[in-house]
VEXLUMTI-443499 format. One record per residue (C-alpha): x, y, z. Coordinates in steps of 0.2 Angstrom, whole numbers, plus 5000, padded with zeros to 4 digits. Example, Ala and Ser with C-alpha at 12.3 -4.5 7.8 and 13.67 -1.06 7.14 Angstrom:
BEGIN
5062	4978	5039
5068	4995	5036
***
This chain:
BEGIN
5223	5543	5564
5216	5560	5568
5197	5566	5567
5193	5584	5568
5177	5593	5567
5174	5610	5560
5165	5622	5572
5158	5632	5557
5148	5618	5549
5152	5602	5557
5162	5595	5542
5175	5581	5546
5193	5580	5543
5202	5563	5544
5221	5562	5544
5232	5547	5543
5249	5552	5550
5265	5544	5545
5283	5550	5546
5294	5553	5531
5292	5557	5513
5287	5547	5497
5296	5549	5480
5282	5540	5470
5265	5532	5472
5258	5516	5464
5240	5515	5459
5228	5502	5452
5210	5498	5452
5198	5484	5454
5191	5488	5436
5197	5476	5424
5205	5489	5412
5215	5497	5426
5221	5482	5436
5239	5484	5431
5249	5494	5444
5255	5511	5438
5270	5520	5446
5270	5539	5446
5286	5548	5451
5284	5564	5461
5294	5580	5455
5298	5583	5474
5296	5572	5489
5278	5572	5497
5273	5568	5515
5267	5551	5518
5252	5559	5528
5235	5556	5520
5219	5567	5522
5201	5566	5518
5187	5579	5521
5169	5574	5523
5158	5589	5521
5141	5592	5528
5134	5592	5511
5139	5574	5508
5154	5578	5497
5170	5568	5501
5187	5574	5495
5202	5563	5494
5216	5575	5495
5230	5562	5490
5222	5559	5473
5211	5574	5470
5195	5563	5468
5178	5567	5476
5163	5556	5478
5145	5560	5485
5136	5552	5499
5120	5558	5509
5122	5574	5518
5128	5570	5536
5112	5575	5545
5102	5563	5533
5113	5548	5534
5103	5532	5533
5115	5520	5524
5132	5513	5529
5146	5517	5517
5165	5513	5518
5174	5529	5514
5192	5523	5517
5202	5508	5518
5220	5506	5525
5232	5491	5524
5247	5490	5535
5260	5477	5530
5264	5473	5548
5260	5482	5564
5279	5484	5569
5280	5495	5554
5268	5508	5561
5276	5524	5568
5277	5525	5587
5265	5537	5596
5277	5546	5608
5264	5559	5613
5253	5558	5629
5236	5549	5627
5223	5562	5629
5206	5559	5637
5197	5561	5620
5209	5548	5612
5203	5531	5608
5216	5517	5608
5216	5500	5598
5223	5485	5607
5230	5475	5593
5242	5465	5603
5233	5448	5601
5233	5449	5582
5244	5437	5572
5259	5443	5563
5257	5449	5545
5246	5463	5537
5232	5471	5545
5218	5481	5536
5207	5494	5543
5190	5502	5536
5182	5518	5540
5164	5517	5539
5151	5531	5539
5134	5526	5544
5118	5530	5554
5119	5534	5572
5112	5517	5577
5124	5507	5567
5132	5493	5578
5149	5488	5573
5155	5470	5574
5172	5463	5579
5186	5474	5584
5180	5492	5581
5180	5510	5588
5164	5520	5584
5162	5539	5586
5144	5544	5588
5138	5561	5582
5121	5559	5591
5113	5576	5588
5117	5575	5569
5112	5557	5569
5127	5548	5561
5142	5539	5566
5160	5535	5560
5167	5518	5564
5185	5512	5562
5186	5493	5562
5199	5480	5559
5194	5469	5545
5194	5450	5549
5202	5447	5532
5216	5458	5526
5213	5467	5509
5221	5459	5494
5235	5469	5485
5246	5464	5470
5260	5453	5476
5274	5466	5472
5265	5479	5484
5263	5467	5499
5276	5476	5509
5269	5493	5506
5256	5503	5516
5241	5504	5505
5225	5516	5505
5209	5511	5497
5196	5524	5491
5180	5521	5482
5178	5526	5464
5160	5532	5466
5149	5536	5481
5130	5533	5484
5125	5547	5472
5132	5554	5455
5131	5572	5462
5130	5583	5478
5113	5581	5486
5112	5597	5496
5119	5614	5494
5133	5619	5506
5123	5634	5513
5108	5623	5517
5119	5609	5524
5127	5621	5536
5109	5627	5542
5104	5609	5544
5119	5605	5555
5116	5619	5567
5097	5615	5568
5102	5597	5572
5113	5603	5586
5100	5615	5592
5086	5601	5590
5074	5614	5583
5070	5622	5566
5071	5640	5562
5084	5653	5566
5097	5649	5580
5106	5662	5591
5121	5657	5600
5127	5664	5616
5144	5674	5615
5160	5664	5615
5175	5668	5625
5179	5682	5613
5162	5690	5614
5157	5684	5597
5138	5680	5595
5133	5669	5581
5116	5669	5572
5111	5655	5560
5097	5660	5548
5082	5649	5545
5085	5648	5526
5099	5653	5515
5098	5671	5509
5100	5677	5491
5114	5688	5496
5123	5693	5512
5109	5702	5521
5109	5720	5528
5105	5720	5546
5098	5730	5561
5102	5724	5578
5092	5732	5593
5099	5729	5611
5088	5732	5626
5102	5742	5635
5105	5758	5626
5122	5759	5632
5127	5745	5621
5127	5744	5602
5133	5734	5587
5143	5744	5575
5148	5738	5557
5166	5736	5562
5160	5723	5575
5152	5711	5562
5164	5697	5557
5162	5694	5538
5165	5677	5530
5162	5675	5512
5159	5656	5514
5145	5658	5526
5138	5676	5525
5122	5670	5516
5117	5659	5531
5126	5666	5546
5129	5683	5555
5143	5684	5568
5145	5700	5578
5151	5708	5594
5142	5719	5606
5152	5735	5612
5149	5747	5626
5146	5764	5618
5157	5774	5631
5171	5763	5636
5172	5754	5619
5175	5738	5627
5168	5721	5620
5154	5713	5631
5159	5695	5633
5143	5689	5642
5125	5687	5636
5115	5703	5634
5097	5705	5630
5093	5708	5611
5077	5716	5607
5077	5712	5589
5087	5707	5574
5081	5712	5557
5088	5705	5541
5086	5712	5523
5091	5703	5508
5077	5709	5496
5075	5702	5478
***
Protein backbone atom coordinates (compact mmCIF):
# COMPACT_ATOMS: atom_id res chain seq x y z
CA UNK A 1 0.00 0.00 0.00
CA UNK A 2 1.54 3.28 -1.14
CA UNK A 3 0.55 6.82 -0.12
CA UNK A 4 1.81 9.76 -2.19
CA UNK A 5 1.18 13.48 -1.71
CA UNK A 6 1.04 16.02 -4.54
CA UNK A 7 3.42 18.93 -4.00
CA UNK A 8 1.17 21.12 -6.16
CA UNK A 9 -1.95 20.98 -3.99
CA UNK A 10 -1.44 18.29 -1.33
CA UNK A 11 -3.90 15.83 -2.85
CA UNK A 12 -3.37 12.18 -1.90
CA UNK A 13 -2.91 9.10 -4.05
CA UNK A 14 -3.41 5.64 -2.53
CA UNK A 15 -2.24 2.58 -4.45
CA UNK A 16 -2.82 -1.06 -3.53
CA UNK A 17 -0.14 -3.05 -5.28
CA UNK A 18 -0.56 -6.68 -6.38
CA UNK A 19 1.32 -8.66 -8.96
CA UNK A 20 -0.40 -10.15 -11.97
CA UNK A 21 -3.40 -9.46 -14.21
CA UNK A 22 -7.13 -10.02 -13.86
CA UNK A 23 -9.38 -11.35 -16.63
CA UNK A 24 -12.64 -10.28 -14.96
CA UNK A 25 -14.14 -8.63 -11.90
CA UNK A 26 -17.08 -9.52 -9.68
CA UNK A 27 -19.16 -6.77 -8.09
CA UNK A 28 -22.07 -6.67 -5.68
CA UNK A 29 -23.65 -4.19 -3.30
CA UNK A 30 -25.17 -4.14 0.15
CA UNK A 31 -28.26 -2.57 -1.43
CA UNK A 32 -31.07 -5.16 -1.55
CA UNK A 33 -31.58 -4.81 -5.32
CA UNK A 34 -27.86 -5.27 -6.09
CA UNK A 35 -26.81 -8.06 -3.72
CA UNK A 36 -26.37 -10.75 -6.37
CA UNK A 37 -22.72 -10.88 -7.59
CA UNK A 38 -22.20 -9.71 -11.17
CA UNK A 39 -19.25 -10.89 -13.25
CA UNK A 40 -17.74 -8.57 -15.88
CA UNK A 41 -15.23 -10.01 -18.34
CA UNK A 42 -12.43 -7.68 -19.48
CA UNK A 43 -11.62 -7.28 -23.18
CA UNK A 44 -7.94 -7.31 -22.25
CA UNK A 45 -6.32 -8.37 -18.95
CA UNK A 46 -6.01 -5.55 -16.39
CA UNK A 47 -3.42 -5.08 -13.63
CA UNK A 48 -4.56 -6.12 -10.16
CA UNK A 49 -3.31 -2.82 -8.72
CA UNK A 50 -5.97 -0.48 -7.31
CA UNK A 51 -5.77 3.33 -7.08
CA UNK A 52 -7.70 6.03 -5.24
CA UNK A 53 -7.11 9.78 -5.43
CA UNK A 54 -8.27 12.02 -2.60
CA UNK A 55 -8.33 15.64 -3.70
CA UNK A 56 -7.99 18.72 -1.49
CA UNK A 57 -11.49 19.74 -2.56
CA UNK A 58 -12.94 16.61 -0.92
CA UNK A 59 -13.52 14.70 -4.13
CA UNK A 60 -12.52 11.02 -3.87
CA UNK A 61 -12.02 9.15 -7.16
CA UNK A 62 -12.05 5.34 -7.29
CA UNK A 63 -10.14 4.53 -10.46
CA UNK A 64 -11.05 0.83 -10.46
CA UNK A 65 -14.76 1.50 -11.03
CA UNK A 66 -14.84 5.15 -12.13
CA UNK A 67 -17.00 6.27 -9.21
CA UNK A 68 -16.53 9.45 -7.17
CA UNK A 69 -17.82 10.54 -3.78
CA UNK A 70 -17.54 13.81 -1.84
CA UNK A 71 -16.26 14.40 1.66
CA UNK A 72 -15.17 17.63 3.38
CA UNK A 73 -12.18 19.50 1.92
CA UNK A 74 -9.09 18.01 3.54
CA UNK A 75 -8.20 21.23 5.40
CA UNK A 76 -11.74 21.25 6.91
CA UNK A 77 -11.91 17.63 8.01
CA UNK A 78 -13.88 17.22 11.25
CA UNK A 79 -15.57 13.85 10.80
CA UNK A 80 -14.17 10.33 10.49
CA UNK A 81 -15.05 8.59 7.23
CA UNK A 82 -14.07 5.12 5.90
CA UNK A 83 -12.91 5.72 2.34
CA UNK A 84 -11.74 2.18 1.51
CA UNK A 85 -11.84 -1.41 2.66
CA UNK A 86 -9.65 -4.34 1.62
CA UNK A 87 -10.18 -8.02 2.45
CA UNK A 88 -7.34 -10.50 2.06
CA UNK A 89 -8.40 -14.18 1.99
CA UNK A 90 -5.20 -15.22 3.80
CA UNK A 91 -1.96 -13.41 4.69
CA UNK A 92 0.15 -16.01 2.89
CA UNK A 93 -1.56 -14.98 -0.37
CA UNK A 94 -0.09 -11.48 -0.19
CA UNK A 95 2.84 -10.69 -2.48
CA UNK A 96 6.30 -10.61 -0.91
CA UNK A 97 7.90 -7.19 -0.49
CA UNK A 98 11.41 -7.68 -1.83
CA UNK A 99 12.48 -4.04 -1.72
CA UNK A 100 14.42 -2.40 1.09
CA UNK A 101 12.39 -0.87 3.92
CA UNK A 102 12.82 2.91 3.75
CA UNK A 103 12.84 5.27 6.72
CA UNK A 104 9.42 6.69 5.84
CA UNK A 105 7.84 3.23 5.46
CA UNK A 106 5.45 1.90 8.11
CA UNK A 107 5.27 -1.86 8.70
CA UNK A 108 2.38 -3.89 10.11
CA UNK A 109 3.40 -6.86 12.26
CA UNK A 110 0.59 -9.34 11.63
CA UNK A 111 2.45 -12.45 12.75
CA UNK A 112 0.15 -12.98 15.75
CA UNK A 113 -3.07 -12.98 13.74
CA UNK A 114 -4.89 -16.32 13.41
CA UNK A 115 -5.12 -18.06 10.05
CA UNK A 116 -7.89 -16.99 7.72
CA UNK A 117 -9.10 -13.79 6.07
CA UNK A 118 -7.94 -10.36 7.25
CA UNK A 119 -9.68 -7.06 6.55
CA UNK A 120 -8.21 -3.56 6.50
CA UNK A 121 -9.95 -0.17 6.54
CA UNK A 122 -8.59 3.18 5.38
CA UNK A 123 -10.08 5.97 7.48
CA UNK A 124 -9.82 9.69 6.80
CA UNK A 125 -10.46 11.81 9.85
CA UNK A 126 -9.44 14.84 11.92
CA UNK A 127 -5.87 15.19 13.08
CA UNK A 128 -6.73 14.34 16.68
CA UNK A 129 -8.41 11.02 15.82
CA UNK A 130 -7.09 8.23 18.07
CA UNK A 131 -7.26 4.80 16.38
CA UNK A 132 -8.08 1.70 18.39
CA UNK A 133 -6.51 -1.72 18.05
CA UNK A 134 -3.92 -2.57 15.42
CA UNK A 135 -3.49 0.53 13.24
CA UNK A 136 -1.04 2.91 11.56
CA UNK A 137 -1.93 6.60 11.52
CA UNK A 138 -0.45 9.18 9.15
CA UNK A 139 -0.90 12.66 10.57
CA UNK A 140 -0.99 15.75 8.36
CA UNK A 141 -0.58 18.21 11.21
CA UNK A 142 -0.49 21.49 9.30
CA UNK A 143 -3.60 20.66 7.30
CA UNK A 144 -5.38 19.23 10.36
CA UNK A 145 -6.38 15.76 9.14
CA UNK A 146 -5.13 12.18 9.30
CA UNK A 147 -5.27 8.92 7.35
CA UNK A 148 -5.40 5.67 9.32
CA UNK A 149 -4.98 2.11 8.08
CA UNK A 150 -6.38 -0.33 10.62
CA UNK A 151 -6.92 -4.07 10.90
CA UNK A 152 -10.58 -4.80 11.47
CA UNK A 153 -11.23 -7.02 14.53
CA UNK A 154 -13.94 -8.83 12.55
CA UNK A 155 -13.28 -9.53 8.88
CA UNK A 156 -15.68 -8.21 6.24
CA UNK A 157 -18.40 -10.60 5.11
CA UNK A 158 -18.46 -11.54 1.42
CA UNK A 159 -20.58 -13.95 -0.62
CA UNK A 160 -19.46 -17.54 -0.02
CA UNK A 161 -18.31 -18.03 -3.61
CA UNK A 162 -15.90 -15.08 -3.23
CA UNK A 163 -14.37 -16.08 0.09
CA UNK A 164 -11.01 -16.94 -1.52
CA UNK A 165 -10.81 -13.71 -3.54
CA UNK A 166 -9.14 -10.43 -2.70
CA UNK A 167 -11.98 -7.96 -2.22
CA UNK A 168 -12.16 -4.16 -2.18
CA UNK A 169 -14.95 -2.16 -0.55
CA UNK A 170 -15.88 1.35 -1.68
CA UNK A 171 -18.73 3.51 -0.31
CA UNK A 172 -21.59 4.26 -2.68
CA UNK A 173 -21.89 7.84 -1.37
CA UNK A 174 -19.84 10.25 0.70
CA UNK A 175 -20.69 12.83 3.33
CA UNK A 176 -22.06 15.29 0.76
CA UNK A 177 -23.97 14.98 -2.53
CA UNK A 178 -21.61 17.41 -4.28
CA UNK A 179 -18.16 18.99 -4.01
CA UNK A 180 -17.95 21.48 -1.13
CA UNK A 181 -15.02 23.63 -2.31
CA UNK A 182 -13.75 24.61 -5.75
CA UNK A 183 -10.37 23.14 -6.69
CA UNK A 184 -8.76 26.59 -6.98
CA UNK A 185 -9.87 27.60 -3.50
CA UNK A 186 -8.86 24.19 -2.08
CA UNK A 187 -5.34 24.64 -3.44
CA UNK A 188 -5.04 28.06 -1.77
CA UNK A 189 -6.41 26.65 1.50
CA UNK A 190 -3.77 23.90 1.42
CA UNK A 191 -0.84 26.29 0.98
CA UNK A 192 -2.21 28.68 3.59
CA UNK A 193 -2.48 25.77 6.02
CA UNK A 194 1.15 24.84 5.37
CA UNK A 195 2.23 28.45 5.88
CA UNK A 196 0.02 28.85 8.94
CA UNK A 197 -1.19 32.24 7.75
CA UNK A 198 -3.82 33.76 5.45
CA UNK A 199 -3.04 35.91 2.45
CA UNK A 200 -0.62 35.38 -0.40
CA UNK A 201 2.38 33.05 0.05
CA UNK A 202 5.81 33.38 -1.54
CA UNK A 203 8.05 30.30 -1.46
CA UNK A 204 11.83 30.35 -1.61
CA UNK A 205 13.37 29.00 -4.85
CA UNK A 206 13.71 25.23 -5.11
CA UNK A 207 16.76 23.38 -6.42
CA UNK A 208 15.92 24.40 -9.99
CA UNK A 209 15.50 28.05 -9.05
CA UNK A 210 11.70 28.05 -9.32
CA UNK A 211 9.97 30.57 -7.06
CA UNK A 212 6.30 29.91 -6.34
CA UNK A 213 3.71 32.51 -5.37
CA UNK A 214 0.24 31.42 -4.22
CA UNK A 215 -2.43 34.11 -4.48
CA UNK A 216 -4.65 35.15 -1.57
CA UNK A 217 -7.81 34.46 -3.62
CA UNK A 218 -8.49 32.80 -6.99
CA UNK A 219 -8.22 35.12 -9.99
CA UNK A 220 -10.87 35.35 -12.70
CA UNK A 221 -8.26 34.56 -15.34
CA UNK A 222 -4.51 33.96 -15.33
CA UNK A 223 -3.25 37.40 -14.28
CA UNK A 224 -0.77 39.59 -16.05
CA UNK A 225 2.21 40.24 -13.82
CA UNK A 226 5.03 42.69 -13.15
CA UNK A 227 7.93 41.60 -10.96
CA UNK A 228 10.44 44.15 -9.69
CA UNK A 229 13.73 42.92 -8.22
CA UNK A 230 16.00 44.91 -5.92
CA UNK A 231 19.10 44.03 -7.96
CA UNK A 232 18.86 45.64 -11.43
CA UNK A 233 21.27 43.00 -12.78
CA UNK A 234 18.51 40.41 -12.36
CA UNK A 235 15.15 40.10 -14.05
CA UNK A 236 12.21 37.79 -14.76
CA UNK A 237 11.37 37.41 -18.42
CA UNK A 238 8.22 35.92 -19.87
CA UNK A 239 10.16 32.81 -20.90
CA UNK A 240 11.02 32.18 -17.24
CA UNK A 241 7.39 31.94 -16.15
CA UNK A 242 6.18 28.33 -15.84
CA UNK A 243 2.57 28.13 -16.94
CA UNK A 244 0.18 25.42 -15.77
CA UNK A 245 -3.45 25.55 -16.92
CA UNK A 246 -4.57 23.69 -13.78
CA UNK A 247 -3.23 26.31 -11.37
CA UNK A 248 -2.63 29.54 -13.31
CA UNK A 249 -5.54 31.31 -11.57
CA UNK A 250 -4.11 30.71 -8.10
CA UNK A 251 -0.36 30.37 -8.56
CA UNK A 252 2.56 32.05 -10.33
CA UNK A 253 5.81 30.15 -10.80
CA UNK A 254 8.90 31.86 -12.20
CA UNK A 255 12.69 31.88 -12.32
CA UNK A 256 15.07 34.79 -11.82
CA UNK A 257 17.81 35.21 -14.41
CA UNK A 258 20.99 37.28 -14.59
CA UNK A 259 20.65 39.76 -17.44
CA UNK A 260 24.25 39.50 -18.65
CA UNK A 261 25.24 35.88 -18.05
CA UNK A 262 21.68 34.54 -18.64
CA UNK A 263 22.21 32.12 -15.75
CA UNK A 264 19.30 31.07 -13.53
CA UNK A 265 19.66 32.29 -9.93
CA UNK A 266 19.01 29.37 -7.60
CA UNK A 267 19.20 31.18 -4.26
CA UNK A 268 16.81 33.61 -2.62
CA UNK A 269 16.86 37.18 -3.98
CA UNK A 270 15.19 40.35 -2.75
CA UNK A 271 11.93 41.05 -4.56
CA UNK A 272 10.79 44.66 -4.43
CA UNK A 273 7.24 44.03 -5.62
CA UNK A 274 4.94 41.70 -7.53
CA UNK A 275 1.92 43.21 -9.27
CA UNK A 276 -0.89 41.02 -10.55
CA UNK A 277 -3.60 42.21 -12.93
CA UNK A 278 -6.69 40.18 -13.76
CA UNK A 279 -9.18 43.02 -14.31
CA UNK A 280 -12.88 42.37 -14.87
